[in-house]
C-alpha positions as CSV (number, residue, x, y, z in Angstrom):
1,M,50.4,-2.9,-50.5
2,K,49.9,-6.7,-50.5
3,L,48.5,-8.7,-53.4
4,G,46.8,-12.1,-53.7
5,I,48.3,-13.9,-56.7
6,D,46.9,-17.0,-58.3
7,F,49.9,-18.2,-60.3
8,G,48.2,-20.9,-62.3
9,T,49.2,-23.7,-64.7
10,S,47.1,-22.2,-67.4
11,Y,46.3,-18.7,-66.3
12,T,47.6,-16.1,-63.8
13,A,45.5,-13.6,-61.9
14,A,46.0,-11.1,-59.1
15,A,43.7,-9.1,-56.8
16,A,43.8,-6.8,-53.7
17,V,41.4,-5.5,-51.2
18,V,41.0,-1.8,-51.8
19,D,38.7,0.3,-49.6
20,G,37.1,-2.9,-48.3
21,A,36.3,-4.4,-51.7
22,I,38.2,-6.9,-53.8
23,Q,39.6,-5.4,-57.0
24,A,41.2,-7.5,-59.7
25,V,44.4,-6.4,-61.3
26,R,43.7,-5.6,-65.0
27,F,46.1,-6.8,-67.6
28,D,46.3,-6.2,-71.3
29,G,42.9,-5.2,-72.7
30,G,41.4,-5.0,-69.2
31,A,41.5,-8.7,-68.7
32,T,41.4,-10.1,-65.1
33,Q,43.8,-12.9,-66.0
34,F,46.4,-13.8,-68.6
35,R,47.6,-17.1,-70.0
36,T,50.7,-18.3,-68.1
37,A,52.9,-18.1,-71.1
38,V,56.1,-16.1,-71.8
39,Y,57.6,-15.4,-75.2
40,L,61.3,-14.6,-75.3
41,P,62.3,-12.9,-78.5
42,R,65.8,-13.9,-79.7
43,Y,68.4,-11.3,-78.9
44,R,70.1,-10.1,-82.0
45,A,73.8,-9.6,-81.2
46,Q,75.4,-6.5,-82.6
47,A,79.0,-6.4,-83.8
48,A,79.6,-3.3,-81.7
49,D,78.8,-5.4,-78.5
50,F,81.8,-7.7,-79.1
51,R,84.6,-7.8,-76.6
52,A,87.5,-10.0,-77.3
53,D,88.7,-12.5,-74.8
54,E,92.3,-11.2,-74.5
55,G,93.6,-14.5,-73.2
56,E,92.2,-16.4,-76.1
57,L,93.4,-13.7,-78.5
58,A,97.0,-14.0,-77.1
59,R,96.9,-17.8,-77.6
60,R,95.7,-17.4,-81.1
61,L,98.3,-14.8,-81.9
62,A,101.1,-17.0,-80.6
63,S,99.9,-19.8,-82.8
64,A,99.6,-17.4,-85.8
65,R,103.2,-16.2,-85.2
66,R,104.5,-19.8,-85.2
67,A,102.7,-20.6,-88.4
68,Q,104.0,-17.4,-90.1
69,A,107.6,-18.2,-89.0
70,A,107.3,-21.6,-90.6
71,L,105.9,-20.0,-93.7
72,A,108.8,-17.5,-93.8
73,R,111.3,-20.4,-93.7
74,Q,109.6,-21.9,-96.7
75,L,109.6,-18.6,-98.6
76,E,113.4,-18.1,-98.2
77,A,114.0,-20.6,-101.0
78,L,111.7,-18.8,-103.4
79,P,112.7,-15.8,-105.6
80,A,109.4,-14.1,-104.9
81,G,106.6,-15.0,-102.6
82,P,103.6,-13.6,-100.9
83,R,104.1,-10.8,-98.4
84,L,104.1,-11.8,-94.7
85,L,101.6,-10.1,-92.4
86,S,102.9,-7.5,-89.9
87,E,102.3,-8.0,-86.2
88,A,99.5,-5.4,-86.3
89,E,97.9,-7.2,-89.3
90,L,98.1,-10.6,-87.5
91,E,96.3,-9.2,-84.5
92,T,93.6,-7.5,-86.6
93,R,93.0,-10.8,-88.5
94,E,92.7,-12.9,-85.3
95,R,90.5,-10.4,-83.6
96,E,88.2,-10.4,-86.6
97,I,88.0,-14.2,-86.6
98,L,87.1,-14.1,-82.9
99,R,84.4,-11.5,-83.6
100,R,82.8,-13.6,-86.3
101,E,82.8,-16.7,-84.2
102,W,81.1,-14.7,-81.4
103,L,78.4,-13.4,-83.7
104,R,77.8,-17.0,-85.0
105,E,77.5,-18.4,-81.4
106,E,75.2,-15.6,-80.3
107,A,73.0,-16.2,-83.3
108,E,72.7,-19.9,-82.3
109,Q,71.6,-19.4,-78.7
110,L,68.9,-17.5,-76.9
111,D,70.2,-15.1,-74.3
112,V,67.4,-15.4,-71.6
113,A,68.7,-12.5,-69.6
114,K,68.5,-10.1,-72.5
115,A,65.3,-11.6,-73.9
116,L,63.5,-11.1,-70.6
117,D,63.9,-7.4,-71.1
118,H,61.5,-7.7,-74.0
119,A,59.3,-10.6,-72.8
120,V,55.7,-10.8,-74.0
121,F,53.1,-12.4,-71.7
122,G,49.7,-14.1,-72.1
123,E,47.9,-14.8,-75.4
124,A,50.1,-12.2,-77.0
125,A,53.1,-14.4,-76.2
126,V,51.6,-17.3,-78.2
127,E,50.7,-15.0,-81.1
128,E,54.2,-13.5,-81.1
129,F,55.7,-17.0,-81.1
130,M,53.6,-18.2,-83.9
131,A,54.4,-15.1,-86.0
132,A,58.2,-15.1,-85.1
133,P,59.1,-18.6,-83.9
134,D,62.9,-18.0,-83.8
135,G,62.5,-17.0,-80.1
136,A,61.3,-19.2,-77.3
137,L,57.8,-19.8,-75.8
138,V,57.6,-21.1,-72.3
139,E,54.1,-22.3,-71.3
140,S,52.8,-23.2,-67.8
141,P,56.2,-23.0,-65.9
142,K,54.3,-23.9,-62.8
143,S,54.0,-27.5,-64.0
144,M,57.8,-27.8,-64.0
145,L,58.4,-26.6,-60.4
146,G,58.3,-30.0,-58.7
147,Y,60.4,-32.0,-61.1
148,R,64.0,-32.8,-60.7
149,L,65.7,-30.0,-62.6
150,A,69.3,-29.7,-63.7
151,Q,70.9,-26.5,-62.3
152,G,70.8,-24.7,-65.7
153,V,67.1,-25.7,-66.3
154,R,66.2,-24.6,-62.7
155,E,67.8,-21.2,-63.2
156,H,65.9,-20.8,-66.5
157,I,62.6,-21.7,-64.9
158,E,63.2,-19.3,-62.0
159,R,63.9,-16.5,-64.4
160,I,60.7,-17.2,-66.2
161,V,58.6,-17.3,-63.0
162,T,60.3,-14.1,-61.8
163,A,59.4,-12.4,-65.1
164,V,55.7,-13.4,-64.7
165,L,55.5,-12.2,-61.1
166,R,57.3,-9.0,-61.9
167,H,54.8,-8.4,-64.7
168,V,52.0,-8.9,-62.1
169,R,53.6,-6.5,-59.6
170,E,54.4,-3.7,-62.1
171,T,50.9,-3.9,-63.6
172,A,49.3,-3.7,-60.1
173,E,51.5,-0.8,-59.1
174,A,50.5,1.1,-62.3
175,Q,46.8,0.4,-61.6
176,F,46.6,1.1,-57.9
177,G,49.3,3.9,-57.8
178,K,50.9,2.3,-54.8
179,S,54.1,0.3,-54.1
180,V,53.4,-3.4,-54.1
181,T,56.0,-5.2,-51.9
182,A,54.1,-8.2,-50.4
183,A,52.0,-11.1,-51.7
184,T,50.0,-14.1,-50.7
185,L,50.7,-16.7,-53.3
186,G,48.3,-19.6,-54.0
187,R,49.7,-23.1,-54.2
188,P,48.2,-26.5,-54.9
189,V,47.9,-29.0,-52.1
190,V,50.2,-31.2,-54.3
191,F,52.5,-29.8,-57.0
192,K,53.3,-31.9,-60.0
193,G,56.7,-33.6,-59.4
194,T,58.8,-36.7,-59.1
195,A,60.5,-36.6,-55.7
196,G,57.7,-36.7,-53.1
197,L,58.0,-34.2,-50.3
198,E,61.3,-32.9,-51.7
199,S,59.5,-31.9,-54.9
200,Q,56.9,-30.0,-52.8
201,R,59.7,-28.1,-51.0
202,Q,61.5,-27.4,-54.2
203,A,58.4,-26.0,-55.9
204,E,57.6,-23.7,-53.0
205,D,61.3,-22.6,-52.8
206,I,61.3,-21.7,-56.5
207,L,58.1,-19.7,-56.1
208,R,59.4,-17.9,-53.0
209,D,62.9,-17.1,-54.5
210,S,61.3,-15.9,-57.8
211,A,58.8,-13.7,-55.9
212,R,61.7,-12.1,-54.0
213,R,63.6,-11.5,-57.2
214,A,60.5,-10.0,-58.7
215,G,60.4,-7.3,-56.0
216,F,58.2,-8.9,-53.3
217,A,59.9,-8.5,-49.9
218,A,57.3,-10.4,-47.9
219,I,55.7,-13.6,-49.2
220,D,53.4,-16.2,-47.7
221,F,51.4,-19.1,-49.2
222,E,47.9,-20.4,-49.0
223,F,46.4,-23.6,-50.4
224,E,44.3,-22.7,-53.5
225,P,41.2,-24.6,-52.3
226,V,41.4,-22.9,-48.9
227,A,41.5,-19.6,-50.7
228,A,38.4,-20.5,-52.6
229,A,36.8,-21.5,-49.3
230,L,37.6,-18.0,-47.9
231,Y,35.9,-16.4,-50.9
232,H,32.8,-18.6,-50.6
233,H,32.7,-18.0,-46.8
234,D,32.7,-14.2,-47.4
235,G,29.3,-14.5,-49.2
236,L,27.5,-16.9,-46.8
237,E,24.9,-15.7,-44.3
238,R,24.7,-19.0,-42.3
239,A,27.1,-21.8,-41.3
240,E,27.5,-24.5,-44.0
241,D,29.5,-27.7,-44.0
242,T,31.2,-27.4,-47.5
243,L,33.5,-29.4,-49.7
244,I,35.4,-27.1,-52.0
245,V,36.6,-28.7,-55.2
246,D,39.1,-26.8,-57.3
247,V,39.8,-28.4,-60.6
248,G,42.5,-26.3,-62.4
249,G,44.7,-26.7,-65.4
250,G,47.4,-28.8,-63.8
251,T,46.1,-29.9,-60.3
252,T,42.9,-30.8,-58.5
253,D,42.5,-29.8,-54.9
254,V,39.8,-30.4,-52.3
255,T,39.2,-28.8,-49.0
256,H,36.6,-29.6,-46.3
257,A,35.6,-26.6,-44.3
258,L,32.8,-25.1,-42.1
259,L,32.0,-21.8,-43.8
260,G,29.7,-18.9,-42.9
261,A,30.0,-19.4,-39.2
262,D,30.4,-16.3,-36.9
263,Q,33.7,-17.5,-35.6
264,G,35.2,-17.5,-39.1
265,P,36.0,-20.3,-41.5
266,R,37.2,-23.6,-40.0
267,V,39.3,-25.9,-42.3
268,Y,39.3,-29.6,-41.4
269,G,41.5,-31.0,-44.2
270,S,42.8,-30.7,-47.7
271,W,43.7,-33.2,-50.4
272,G,45.2,-33.0,-53.8
273,E,46.1,-34.8,-57.0
274,P,48.5,-33.3,-59.6
275,V,46.2,-33.7,-62.6
276,G,43.9,-31.3,-64.3
277,G,42.6,-30.0,-67.6
278,T,45.9,-29.8,-69.3
279,D,46.4,-33.5,-68.8
280,I,43.3,-34.1,-70.8
281,D,44.7,-31.9,-73.6
282,Y,47.9,-34.0,-73.5
283,F,46.2,-37.3,-73.9
284,L,43.7,-36.1,-76.5
285,N,46.8,-34.8,-78.4
286,L,48.6,-38.1,-78.0
287,Y,45.7,-40.4,-78.8
288,G,43.8,-38.3,-81.4
289,L,46.4,-36.2,-83.2
290,M,49.8,-38.0,-82.9
291,P,48.6,-41.0,-85.0
292,H,48.6,-38.6,-88.0
293,F,52.4,-38.2,-87.3
294,G,53.0,-41.9,-87.1
295,R,52.3,-42.9,-83.5
296,N,51.8,-46.7,-83.5
297,R,52.1,-46.6,-87.3
298,C,55.9,-46.5,-87.8
299,Q,59.1,-47.6,-86.1
300,L,59.7,-44.3,-84.2
301,G,59.7,-44.8,-80.4
302,A,56.5,-43.9,-78.5
303,H,58.6,-41.5,-76.3
304,R,59.1,-39.1,-79.2
305,Y,55.3,-38.6,-79.4
306,S,55.1,-38.0,-75.7
307,E,57.8,-35.4,-75.9
308,A,56.0,-33.6,-78.7
309,A,52.7,-33.6,-76.9
310,N,54.2,-32.4,-73.6
311,V,54.5,-28.7,-74.5
312,R,54.8,-27.7,-70.8
313,H,58.1,-29.6,-70.3
314,V,60.9,-27.5,-71.8
315,V,63.4,-30.4,-71.6
316,E,61.2,-32.8,-73.5
317,Q,60.3,-30.2,-76.1
318,R,64.0,-29.5,-76.7
319,A,64.6,-33.3,-77.0
320,F,61.9,-33.6,-79.6
321,R,62.9,-30.6,-81.7
322,Q,66.5,-31.7,-81.8
323,G,66.0,-35.4,-82.3
324,D,66.9,-37.1,-85.6
325,L,63.5,-38.8,-86.5
326,S,63.8,-39.3,-90.2
327,E,65.3,-42.8,-90.3
328,R,62.5,-44.5,-88.3
329,A,59.6,-42.3,-89.3
330,G,59.1,-43.8,-92.7
331,E,56.2,-42.1,-94.7
332,F,55.6,-39.7,-91.7
333,A,59.1,-38.2,-91.8
334,H,57.9,-35.1,-93.7
335,R,55.1,-34.3,-91.2
336,L,57.3,-34.8,-88.2
337,A,59.9,-32.5,-89.7
338,R,57.3,-29.8,-90.0
339,L,56.1,-30.6,-86.4
340,Q,59.7,-30.1,-85.2
341,L,59.8,-26.6,-86.5
342,D,59.2,-23.9,-83.9
343,G,55.5,-23.4,-83.3
344,G,54.4,-26.8,-84.5
345,T,53.9,-28.5,-81.1
346,T,52.3,-25.4,-79.7
347,Y,49.8,-25.3,-82.5
348,L,48.9,-28.9,-82.0
349,N,48.4,-28.4,-78.3
350,Y,46.1,-25.5,-78.7
351,E,44.1,-27.5,-81.2
352,A,43.8,-30.3,-78.7
353,E,42.5,-27.9,-76.1
354,R,40.0,-26.5,-78.6
355,A,38.9,-30.0,-79.5
356,K,38.4,-30.9,-75.9
357,I,36.1,-28.0,-75.3
358,A,34.1,-28.8,-78.5
359,L,33.8,-32.5,-77.8
360,A,32.1,-31.7,-74.4
361,Q,29.2,-30.3,-76.5
362,T,29.3,-32.3,-79.7
363,E,30.0,-35.9,-81.0
364,R,32.9,-35.0,-83.3
365,T,35.1,-32.1,-84.4
366,W,38.0,-31.6,-86.9
367,V,41.5,-30.3,-86.6
368,D,43.2,-28.6,-89.5
369,L,46.7,-30.1,-90.0
370,S,47.4,-28.5,-93.3
371,R,50.4,-26.6,-91.9
372,F,52.1,-30.1,-91.7
373,E,50.8,-31.4,-95.0
374,A,48.5,-29.9,-97.6
375,G,44.9,-31.1,-97.2
376,L,45.6,-33.0,-93.9
377,L,42.6,-33.0,-91.6
378,A,42.1,-34.9,-88.3
379,E,38.7,-36.1,-87.1
380,L,38.3,-36.4,-83.3
381,D,35.2,-37.8,-81.7
382,A,33.7,-38.7,-78.4
383,E,35.7,-41.9,-78.2
384,H,39.0,-40.0,-78.4
385,L,37.8,-37.7,-75.5
386,A,36.6,-40.7,-73.5
387,R,40.0,-42.3,-73.8
388,A,41.8,-39.1,-72.8
389,T,39.5,-38.5,-69.8
390,G,39.9,-42.1,-68.9
391,E,43.5,-41.4,-68.1
392,V,42.7,-38.5,-65.9
393,F,39.2,-38.9,-64.3
394,P,40.2,-42.0,-62.2
395,K,42.6,-39.7,-60.3
396,L,39.9,-37.0,-59.8
397,R,37.5,-39.7,-58.5
398,R,40.2,-40.9,-56.1
399,V,40.9,-37.6,-54.5
400,L,37.2,-36.7,-54.3
401,A,36.4,-40.2,-52.8
402,Q,39.2,-39.7,-50.3
403,A,37.9,-36.4,-49.1
404,L,34.3,-37.6,-48.9
405,A,35.4,-40.7,-46.9
406,A,37.2,-38.6,-44.4
407,M,34.1,-36.5,-43.6
408,P,31.9,-37.7,-40.7
409,A,28.8,-37.0,-42.8
410,S,27.9,-35.8,-46.3
411,P,28.6,-32.1,-46.9
412,E,25.7,-29.7,-47.1
413,R,27.1,-28.3,-50.3
414,I,29.9,-28.8,-52.8
415,F,31.5,-25.6,-54.1
416,L,33.1,-26.3,-57.5
417,T,35.7,-23.9,-59.0
418,G,38.8,-23.7,-61.1
419,G,39.3,-23.3,-64.8
420,S,38.3,-26.9,-65.6
421,S,35.1,-26.6,-63.6
422,R,33.5,-25.1,-66.7
423,S,33.5,-28.6,-68.3
424,P,30.2,-30.4,-68.2
425,L,32.2,-33.6,-67.9
426,V,33.9,-32.5,-64.7
427,Q,30.5,-31.3,-63.3
428,A,28.9,-34.6,-64.2
429,L,31.8,-36.5,-62.4
430,V,31.3,-34.5,-59.2
431,R,27.5,-35.1,-59.3
432,E,28.1,-38.8,-59.9
433,L,30.2,-39.1,-56.7
434,A,27.8,-37.1,-54.5
435,P,24.4,-37.3,-56.2
436,T,22.4,-36.0,-53.3
437,V,24.6,-33.0,-52.4
438,P,23.7,-29.6,-53.9
439,L,26.4,-28.5,-56.3
440,L,27.3,-24.8,-56.6
441,V,29.6,-23.9,-59.5
442,G,31.5,-20.8,-58.6
443,N,33.4,-18.3,-60.7
444,P,36.0,-20.5,-62.4
445,S,38.7,-17.8,-62.7
446,F,38.1,-15.5,-59.8
447,S,37.2,-17.6,-56.7
448,V,40.8,-18.6,-55.8
449,V,42.4,-15.2,-56.4
450,S,39.6,-13.4,-54.5
451,G,40.2,-15.6,-51.5
452,L,44.0,-15.0,-51.8
453,A,43.2,-11.2,-51.8
454,L,41.2,-11.6,-48.6
455,R,44.0,-13.6,-47.0
456,A,46.5,-11.0,-48.1
457,A,44.4,-8.2,-46.5
458,G,44.4,-10.1,-43.2
459,R,40.7,-10.5,-43.1
460,Y,41.0,-14.2,-42.2
461,R,43.7,-16.0,-40.3
462,L,44.1,-19.7,-40.6
463,S,46.7,-21.6,-38.5
464,P,48.9,-24.0,-40.6
465,A,47.6,-26.9,-38.4
466,T,44.1,-26.4,-39.8
467,A,44.9,-26.0,-43.5
């Protein structure tokens, strides 16, 4: 069986064509998607698991023998002294020291391989992390795929992506009662990244390798806006020149296609920008919440606040949590120390997301910061949201304008989808750029994955040259 999988920045979904109809994979509680977040509970080392490094033990025993021989020479001049340890007692002591050191080291680090056996996914992952923050929470691993990654970080991300995709496969197999060995994976036109074309290749390589490790023997890819086009095409009765706009959590993608035609969908071009709804969350956090922790109000460097707000970048989160901030933070040192505790930055990010949604409907909202200082409350208003969207919307305008300029004539319709398409602000932006073109807002969560399921089922074939 072959699945269509929408591995998204914010949410992940999967679907398959069964008996001619698209069926969504149902996750916990019957949900058709889950938040792309993984909680790794800390593995508790057991003394019985300890295995001594015999080479290290031999080196320590040799050193202990030399020390005991020196002690024996000193004791010869004394009428009565302490009893020297036997060879067996020396070995027992050194082995016990090694065991205690191992237990301490195990307690200080997270064993990802062991933790993945007990990984928790979706909203439950966040809830578990907030309840037991001694483990690790990885959010939106997709947003990391295109960045330059040290080998250890890349391996860590690949393991996380593998765990998510294995969770999808095993859930689908349990639901459909069939072996799932193949998948069509959605991908943005442009991944977030730092190395141009190389970052795009790296991101796709990580996805492909992770899918194989998750049990998928056959993998292919489709642009996410093209998948949304296939879904929209499937419901049209007549040909329609359409601009598909997919505004997701981390990327915005646009495809121009002729849909509904008897000969099948015809894709003319696709464009992308690596920005989306989570970027608005980041800037709203940075501009609206971080001043309550001293941003632009103390001597602490601005990069520390960027690290704290960037919850989707595991390296920056680690740097923030491990940084010594007290000397330059002044009166904000106590709040920052609380923010550095596990769960602090995650809480702040979720509150920024909630505030973004609220401010699309009202002039102001409040964020409870009492977990960082008793009675602390942050007021966010439309000006904060405007500043945050001001960092993101110019890039959305650019990619939409680029697509519209490449078309020989205005499209007959714009089909808007993706998680961030729910936002009235995003809808208003699209209408502003194409005021005379009818706008159809599709299913924000199901359009892309439905198209991927159709693609996986072989209902439509698009040559790479047209996508």
